[in-house]
C-alpha positions in Angstrom: 31.8 -0.8 65.7 28.8 1.0 67.2 28.5 4.7 67.5 26.5 7.3 68.9 25.6 10.8 69.6 22.9 12.6 71.5 21.6 15.9 71.1 18.8 18.2 73.0 17.5 21.7 72.2 15.4 24.3 73.0 11.7 23.6 73.3 12.1 19.7 73.8 13.6 19.0 70.5 15.5 15.4 71.5 17.3 14.0 68.6 19.7 10.9 69.0 21.6 9.6 66.3 23.6 5.5 66.6 25.6 4.2 63.2 26.9 0.7 63.4 30.4 0.0 61.0 31.0 -2.8 58.9 33.8 -2.3 57.0 33.2 -0.2 54.3 29.7 0.2 55.0 27.4 1.8 57.9 24.2 1.8 58.8 22.9 5.1 60.6 19.7 5.3 62.2 18.6 8.8 63.3 15.2 9.4 66.2 14.2 11.9 67.4 10.8 13.5 69.1 9.9 15.3 65.5 10.8 19.2 67.2 8.8 17.8 71.3 5.9 17.7 69.6 6.2 13.4 70.4 6.7 12.5 74.2 8.9 9.6 73.3 11.8 10.2 70.7 9.7 7.1 68.1 10.3 9.4 64.5 13.2 7.6 63.0 15.3 7.2 59.8 17.3 4.7 58.4 20.5 5.6 55.6 22.9 2.8 54.6 26.0 4.8 53.6 29.2 2.9 51.6 32.9 4.8 52.7 35.2 4.7 48.8 38.2 5.1 51.3 37.9 2.6 53.5 38.7 -0.2 50.1 41.2 2.0 48.7 39.3 4.5 46.4 40.3 8.0 46.7 38.1 9.4 43.6 34.8 10.4 43.6 32.7 10.4 47.0 34.4 9.5 50.1 31.4 8.5 51.8 28.7 7.7 49.7 24.3 7.4 50.6 23.3 3.9 48.9 19.9 3.8 50.8 18.0 4.2 47.7 20.0 1.7 45.6 19.1 -0.8 48.7 15.4 0.3 49.5 14.5 1.6 46.0 13.2 5.0 45.4 14.7 8.5 44.8 18.2 9.4 46.9 15.7 11.6 49.4 13.2 9.8 49.8 13.0 9.1 54.1 12.9 4.7 54.6 11.4 4.9 58.3 12.9 2.8 61.3 10.3 -0.1 61.5 11.5 -3.7 62.5 11.1 -4.8 58.6 13.0 -1.4 57.3 15.6 -2.5 60.1 15.8 -6.0 59.5 16.5 -5.6 55.6 19.3 -2.8 56.0 21.0 -5.4 58.8 20.9 -8.0 55.9 22.5 -5.7 53.5 25.2 -4.9 56.4 26.0 -8.1 57.0 26.1 -9.4 53.1 29.5 -8.9 51.3 27.5 -8.4 48.0 24.3 -6.4 47.5 24.5 -4.5 44.2 27.6 -3.0 45.0 30.6 -4.3 42.2 33.9 -3.6 44.5 31.2 -4.1 47.6 33.0 -5.6 50.7 
């Protein structure tokens, strides 16, 4: 399933987000125009999320940001939305296991 949201703020700032769901895994892409400084929405960030409630677990975080586990780096590091990173994110979304004990 693919879901999307768009927002427009004052000063020409625009933001769009779409999420692709595959079972407990979610790929979220946010795109903006850098607070109105760019003529196109061309600044993108990729996040990878895992829903523990989808696999029946209720303890701990219900939705976990696993971006750093897949791409490396720290939890708050930005993963730029480029072709190479999007391909890696889509591969993770399709795989049945990629570093997670109870991955779907």
